[in-house]
TORDOGU-694928 format. One line per field, with one value per residue: residue number from 1; y negated, z negated, x negated of N, C-alpha, C in turn; residue in one letter. Coordinates in nm, 4 decimals. Layout:
// residues N
i	c(NUM,...)
n.c2	c(Y,...)
n.c3	c(Z,...)
n.c1	c(X,...)
ca.c2	c(Y,...)
ca.c3	c(Z,...)
ca.c1	c(X,...)
c.c2	c(Y,...)
c.c3	c(Z,...)
c.c1	c(X,...)
aa	c(a,...)
// end
This chain:
// residues 94
i	c(1,2,3,4,5,6,7,8,9,10,11,12,13,14,15,16,17,18,19,20,21,22,23,24,25,26,27,28,29,30,31,32,33,34,35,36,37,38,39,40,41,42,43,44,45,46,47,48,49,50,51,52,53,54,55,56,57,58,59,60,61,62,63,64,65,66,67,68,69,70,71,72,73,74,75,76,77,78,79,80,81,82,83,84,85,86,87,88,89,90,91,92,93,94)
n.c2	c(-9.4251,-9.6708,-9.8265,-10.1134,-10.3284,-10.5784,-10.8657,-10.9323,-10.7011,-10.5234,-10.6294,-10.5809,-10.3018,-10.2282,-10.2902,-10.0981,-9.7792,-9.5690,-9.5222,-9.4985,-9.4186,-9.4312,-9.4083,-9.2126,-9.0661,-8.9325,-9.0828,-8.9229,-8.7821,-8.9943,-9.0931,-8.8693,-8.8589,-9.1033,-9.0606,-8.8320,-8.9449,-9.1038,-9.3805,-9.6975,-9.9543,-10.0745,-10.2690,-10.4488,-10.5694,-10.6181,-10.6732,-10.7302,-10.6227,-10.4995,-10.2097,-10.1084,-9.8694,-9.9148,-10.0198,-9.8048,-9.6118,-9.7355,-9.7475,-9.5027,-9.5172,-9.4697,-9.5592,-9.6953,-9.9759,-10.2083,-10.4422,-10.7299,-10.9146,-11.1717,-11.0638,-11.1278,-11.4277,-11.4649,-11.3301,-10.9899,-10.8685,-10.6069,-10.3293,-10.1769,-10.3331,-10.4793,-10.7157,-11.0405,-11.2070,-11.5389,-11.8888,-12.2429,-12.3321,-12.1156,-12.0367,-12.2803,-12.5152,-12.5359)
n.c3	c(-11.9389,-11.7169,-11.6560,-11.5600,-11.7927,-11.7960,-11.8405,-11.5958,-11.4348,-11.6019,-11.5945,-11.3260,-11.3212,-11.5041,-11.3569,-11.1697,-11.0265,-11.0164,-11.1044,-11.0162,-11.0654,-10.8835,-10.9166,-10.9063,-10.6865,-10.3531,-10.0222,-9.8558,-10.0442,-10.1553,-9.9298,-9.8662,-10.0973,-10.0784,-9.8445,-9.9224,-10.1316,-9.9895,-9.9450,-9.8707,-9.8099,-9.7825,-9.9315,-9.8712,-10.0880,-10.0894,-9.8528,-9.6517,-9.8465,-9.9130,-10.0773,-10.0664,-10.0131,-9.8894,-9.6244,-9.4672,-9.5397,-9.4669,-9.1917,-9.1116,-9.0896,-9.3076,-9.4193,-9.3235,-9.3054,-9.3206,-9.4917,-9.5109,-9.7662,-9.9508,-9.9953,-9.7707,-9.6063,-9.3545,-9.0268,-8.9806,-8.7453,-8.7165,-8.5825,-8.7376,-8.9298,-9.0043,-9.0931,-9.2171,-9.5133,-9.5746,-9.5983,-9.5131,-9.5082,-9.4373,-9.1983,-9.0082,-8.8782,-8.5300)
n.c1	c(-11.0340,-10.9660,-10.7522,-10.5712,-10.4409,-10.3353,-10.1163,-9.9927,-10.0117,-9.8789,-9.6200,-9.5466,-9.5702,-9.3690,-9.1476,-9.1211,-9.0216,-9.1864,-9.5148,-9.8482,-10.1915,-10.4835,-10.7608,-10.9715,-10.9054,-10.9231,-10.9189,-10.7643,-10.6028,-10.4585,-10.3198,-10.1582,-9.9989,-9.8586,-9.7076,-9.5589,-9.4114,-9.2450,-9.2753,-9.1518,-9.2515,-9.5766,-9.8180,-10.1064,-10.3337,-10.5959,-10.7434,-11.0311,-11.2423,-11.4991,-11.5443,-11.2847,-11.0289,-10.7987,-10.7532,-10.8406,-10.6527,-10.4105,-10.4454,-10.3670,-10.0970,-9.9100,-9.6758,-9.3527,-9.3394,-9.5939,-9.7856,-9.9938,-10.1452,-10.2886,-10.5704,-10.7270,-10.7486,-10.5807,-10.5078,-10.5851,-10.5985,-10.5480,-10.3805,-10.2147,-10.1010,-9.8025,-9.6842,-9.7783,-9.8166,-9.8165,-9.9179,-9.8762,-10.1402,-10.3000,-10.1767,-10.1231,-9.8767,-9.8496)
ca.c2	c(-9.4838,-9.8098,-9.8837,-10.2550,-10.3511,-10.7218,-10.8998,-10.9321,-10.5617,-10.4656,-10.6755,-10.5064,-10.1617,-10.2139,-10.3114,-9.9908,-9.6487,-9.4704,-9.5893,-9.4035,-9.4729,-9.3486,-9.4436,-9.1049,-8.9921,-8.9572,-9.1468,-8.8192,-8.7575,-9.1115,-9.0950,-8.7622,-8.9003,-9.2095,-8.9969,-8.7472,-9.0323,-9.1755,-9.5235,-9.7747,-10.0702,-10.0708,-10.4030,-10.4544,-10.6853,-10.6194,-10.7263,-10.6743,-10.6473,-10.4011,-10.0672,-10.0743,-9.7608,-9.9514,-10.0283,-9.6680,-9.5439,-9.8002,-9.7141,-9.3756,-9.5490,-9.3859,-9.6109,-9.7583,-10.1189,-10.2344,-10.5865,-10.7819,-11.0301,-11.2210,-11.0244,-11.1924,-11.5397,-11.4731,-11.2027,-10.8960,-10.8193,-10.4622,-10.2895,-10.1088,-10.4337,-10.5275,-10.8515,-11.1131,-11.3061,-11.6503,-12.0225,-12.3354,-12.3487,-12.0016,-12.0425,-12.4130,-12.5392,-12.5766)
ca.c3	c(-11.8644,-11.6810,-11.6017,-11.5887,-11.8811,-11.7994,-11.8367,-11.4584,-11.3929,-11.6865,-11.5438,-11.2024,-11.3582,-11.5693,-11.2584,-11.0706,-11.0596,-11.0172,-11.1103,-11.0063,-11.0634,-10.7905,-10.9295,-10.8690,-10.5737,-10.2200,-9.9287,-9.8123,-10.1537,-10.1675,-9.8124,-9.8823,-10.2036,-10.0254,-9.7513,-10.0000,-10.2095,-9.8929,-9.9717,-9.7600,-9.7788,-9.8423,-9.9254,-9.8913,-10.1672,-10.0893,-9.7313,-9.6248,-9.9681,-9.9411,-10.1004,-10.0692,-9.9271,-9.8413,-9.4779,-9.4148,-9.5631,-9.3858,-9.0518,-9.0869,-9.0832,-9.4101,-9.4533,-9.2067,-9.3027,-9.3867,-9.5037,-9.5653,-9.8523,-10.0462,-9.9897,-9.6589,-9.5681,-9.2114,-8.9623,-8.9651,-8.6087,-8.7212,-8.5251,-8.8388,-9.0181,-8.9405,-9.1375,-9.2973,-9.6024,-9.5713,-9.6224,-9.4068,-9.5063,-9.3622,-9.0646,-8.9952,-8.7610,-8.4118)
ca.c1	c(-10.9241,-10.9927,-10.6295,-10.5504,-10.3255,-10.3093,-9.9729,-9.9430,-9.9957,-9.7741,-9.4906,-9.5192,-9.5517,-9.2388,-9.0417,-9.1243,-8.9639,-9.2939,-9.6447,-9.9586,-10.3273,-10.5607,-10.9027,-11.0633,-10.8490,-10.9787,-10.8262,-10.6699,-10.5071,-10.3715,-10.2324,-10.0592,-9.9074,-9.7722,-9.6140,-9.4680,-9.3228,-9.1616,-9.2887,-9.0959,-9.3351,-9.7095,-9.8757,-10.2502,-10.3757,-10.7428,-10.8042,-11.1639,-11.3197,-11.6030,-11.5225,-11.1434,-10.9820,-10.6656,-10.7496,-10.8529,-10.5249,-10.3073,-10.4689,-10.2969,-9.9531,-9.8479,-9.5424,-9.2915,-9.3699,-9.7214,-9.8006,-10.1187,-10.1216,-10.3882,-10.7107,-10.7943,-10.6611,-10.5570,-10.4771,-10.6965,-10.5941,-10.5272,-10.2514,-10.1343,-10.0404,-9.6804,-9.6535,-9.8761,-9.7570,-9.9114,-9.8651,-9.9188,-10.2862,-10.3518,-10.1187,-10.0627,-9.7906,-9.9287)
c.c2	c(-9.6313,-9.8778,-10.0268,-10.2713,-10.5000,-10.7485,-10.8927,-10.7892,-10.4946,-10.5046,-10.5998,-10.3606,-10.1386,-10.2312,-10.1990,-9.8648,-9.5444,-9.5446,-9.4836,-9.4786,-9.3769,-9.3725,-9.3358,-9.0269,-9.0286,-9.0281,-9.0473,-8.7943,-8.8732,-9.1156,-8.9897,-8.8016,-9.0066,-9.1502,-8.9122,-8.8292,-9.1120,-9.3255,-9.6022,-9.8875,-10.0578,-10.2080,-10.3971,-10.5836,-10.7022,-10.6891,-10.6580,-10.7031,-10.5305,-10.2583,-10.0240,-9.9631,-9.7986,-9.9553,-9.8906,-9.5928,-9.6029,-9.7688,-9.5831,-9.3937,-9.4620,-9.4368,-9.6855,-9.9065,-10.1416,-10.3832,-10.6209,-10.9083,-11.0530,-11.1868,-11.0923,-11.3023,-11.5572,-11.3357,-11.1166,-10.8498,-10.6696,-10.4271,-10.2223,-10.2043,-10.4939,-10.6738,-10.9078,-11.2130,-11.4193,-11.7820,-12.1158,-12.3614,-12.2381,-12.0060,-12.1776,-12.4209,-12.5874,-12.6640)
c.c3	c(-11.8416,-11.6250,-11.6512,-11.6753,-11.8972,-11.7956,-11.6959,-11.4107,-11.4744,-11.6368,-11.4164,-11.2351,-11.4188,-11.4726,-11.1551,-11.1210,-11.0786,-11.0102,-11.1081,-11.0039,-10.9813,-10.8001,-10.8769,-10.7457,-10.4430,-10.1337,-9.8799,-9.9186,-10.1683,-10.0520,-9.8233,-9.9872,-10.1542,-9.9326,-9.8277,-10.0820,-10.1212,-9.9228,-9.8503,-9.7143,-9.8543,-9.8222,-9.9610,-9.9662,-10.1647,-9.9685,-9.7062,-9.7434,-10.0015,-9.9542,-10.1053,-9.9702,-9.8560,-9.6892,-9.4143,-9.4273,-9.4752,-9.2376,-9.0134,-9.0747,-9.1807,-9.4556,-9.3320,-9.1927,-9.3832,-9.3766,-9.5607,-9.6453,-9.9439,-10.0175,-9.8804,-9.6078,-9.4177,-9.1556,-8.9537,-8.8202,-8.6011,-8.6712,-8.6266,-8.9428,-8.9454,-8.9723,-9.2191,-9.3831,-9.6130,-9.6012,-9.5123,-9.4022,-9.4208,-9.2172,-9.0491,-8.8738,-8.6462,-8.3235)
c.c1	c(-10.9535,-10.8686,-10.6107,-10.4252,-10.2971,-10.1590,-9.9141,-9.9169,-9.8858,-9.6350,-9.4511,-9.4892,-9.4128,-9.1218,-9.0352,-9.0549,-9.0725,-9.4271,-9.7541,-10.0912,-10.4129,-10.7112,-10.9966,-11.0166,-10.9189,-10.8740,-10.7218,-10.5629,-10.4089,-10.2722,-10.1231,-9.9556,-9.8087,-9.6667,-9.5121,-9.3687,-9.2273,-9.1587,-9.2417,-9.1872,-9.4668,-9.7728,-10.0241,-10.2842,-10.5269,-10.8026,-10.9368,-11.2546,-11.4111,-11.5562,-11.3761,-11.1110,-10.8526,-10.6579,-10.7559,-10.7201,-10.4153,-10.3236,-10.4015,-10.1456,-9.8744,-9.7112,-9.4860,-9.3223,-9.4971,-9.7526,-9.9367,-10.0878,-10.2410,-10.5338,-10.7913,-10.7037,-10.6468,-10.5257,-10.6023,-10.7064,-10.5680,-10.3874,-10.1597,-10.0751,-9.9213,-9.6512,-9.7689,-9.7997,-9.8577,-9.8411,-9.9166,-10.0700,-10.3484,-10.3035,-10.0483,-9.9695,-9.8786,-9.8439)
aa	c(n,n,e,d,d,s,p,e,v,s,k,i,k,n,a,t,h,n,w,k,v,f,q,q,a,s,s,d,e,i,a,v,s,i,v,e,d,e,l,d,i,l,i,d,l,c,g,y,t,g,t,s,k,v,s,e,i,m,a,r,r,v,s,p,i,q,i,s,y,m,g,f,p,g,s,s,g,a,s,y,i,d,y,l,v,c,d,p,v,v,v,p,d,i)
// end
């Protein structure tokens, strides 16, 4: 079991109703689980970081609201991302 037991992850896990670990799951299995769980908001914390399955899963529009945060400091330009959480460094006033 390689599950992250850091204080940060533990705090998030304790605040949820349902916690799942998908280390060995395929993109198809993860997408089906998200749809079946009727997840309202999906947040990408990976961005374009090599082996992440997140972009592949989000491209299927598995949740009504999909947000990009942290993994990539700017817009991905992906049509399946509805919102970007950012700060004035990433998106300065023009």
